[in-house]
C-alpha positions as CSV (number, residue, x, y, z in Angstrom):
1,M,83.1,33.3,74.6
2,T,84.4,34.5,71.3
3,D,85.1,38.0,70.2
4,P,82.6,39.2,67.5
5,S,85.4,40.7,65.5
6,D,86.8,37.1,65.0
7,H,83.9,36.3,62.7
8,A,83.9,37.2,59.1
9,A,81.2,39.4,57.9
10,P,78.4,37.6,56.1
11,A,78.7,37.5,52.4
12,P,76.6,40.1,50.6
13,A,73.5,38.8,48.8
14,A,74.1,37.7,45.3
15,T,73.4,40.6,43.0
16,A,73.8,41.1,39.3
17,S,76.9,42.8,38.0
18,P,76.4,46.4,37.2
19,D,77.4,45.6,33.6
20,V,74.7,43.0,33.2
21,P,71.0,43.9,32.8
22,P,68.4,42.7,35.4
23,D,66.6,39.4,35.0
24,R,63.3,41.2,34.4
25,L,62.7,44.7,33.0
26,A,59.7,46.6,31.5
27,I,59.5,49.9,29.5
28,S,56.1,50.9,31.0
29,P,56.5,53.3,33.9
30,L,53.4,51.6,35.4
31,S,55.2,48.3,35.8
32,E,56.9,47.3,39.1
33,Y,59.8,46.2,36.9
34,H,60.4,49.6,35.3
35,D,63.8,51.1,35.9
36,A,64.4,54.3,34.0
37,D,68.1,54.5,34.9
38,K,68.8,51.0,33.4
39,L,66.7,51.7,30.3
40,A,68.5,55.0,29.7
41,R,71.7,53.0,29.2
42,G,70.1,51.2,26.3
43,I,69.4,47.5,26.5
44,G,69.9,45.1,23.6
45,I,67.6,42.0,23.5
46,R,68.1,38.8,21.6
47,F,65.0,36.5,21.5
48,K,65.4,33.0,20.0
49,G,68.8,34.1,18.6
50,E,67.5,37.2,16.7
51,P,68.1,40.8,17.9
52,R,64.8,42.5,18.6
53,T,63.9,46.2,19.0
54,N,60.2,45.9,19.7
55,I,60.3,44.4,23.2
56,E,58.0,45.9,25.8
57,A,59.1,43.7,28.7
58,Y,61.3,40.6,29.2
59,C,62.2,38.0,31.8
60,I,65.3,36.0,31.2
61,S,64.8,33.3,33.9
62,E,61.3,32.5,32.9
63,G,62.1,32.7,29.1
64,W,59.6,35.2,27.8
65,V,59.2,38.6,26.2
66,R,56.2,40.9,25.7
67,V,55.7,42.6,22.3
68,Q,53.0,44.9,21.1
69,A,50.1,43.2,19.3
70,G,49.8,45.3,16.2
71,K,48.3,48.8,16.7
72,S,45.6,47.5,19.1
73,L,45.0,49.5,22.4
74,D,43.3,48.5,25.6
75,R,40.4,50.5,27.1
76,R,42.9,52.7,28.9
77,G,44.8,53.6,25.6
78,R,47.8,51.4,26.3
79,P,49.1,49.0,23.7
80,L,47.9,45.4,23.9
81,T,50.8,43.0,24.3
82,I,51.3,39.3,23.7
83,R,53.7,37.1,25.6
84,L,56.2,35.0,23.5
85,T,58.2,32.2,25.1
86,G,61.8,31.2,24.2
87,P,65.4,31.9,25.1
88,V,66.1,35.6,26.0
89,E,69.4,37.3,26.2
90,A,70.0,40.9,27.3
91,W,73.0,43.3,27.4
92,Y,73.8,47.0,27.8
93,E,74.4,48.7,24.5
94,D,76.6,51.4,26.0
95,L,79.4,48.8,26.7
96,G,80.5,48.5,23.1
97,D,80.9,45.5,20.7
98,D,81.5,42.7,23.2
99,P,79.4,43.4,26.4
100,P,78.6,40.8,29.0
101,V,75.3,39.1,28.2
102,A,72.7,38.1,30.7
103,K,71.1,34.8,29.8
104,K,69.6,31.7,31.4
105,D,72.1,29.1,32.2
106,G,71.2,25.5,31.3
């Protein structure tokens, strides 16, 4: 029989670096992907190579962003959004001029 202390502890689950934004994030507090602490740091988004400031939600791994569709509102008074597909990159703006960028590999 072996001593349990002989075994190495299991590796922790792969998590994103604290300096890289999450794969998916939304500004709406009603979304399950809303994280006020991460949003408070300021997140820069590049969609199809262009910096964007009007992103409502994004997903890097699935390659989409949601943007407001003009001034239209739904029946609950929330902005209508449309989903655009393409390469998405995200970074924390509080890290200066050369922050680590989260983007889809491949």
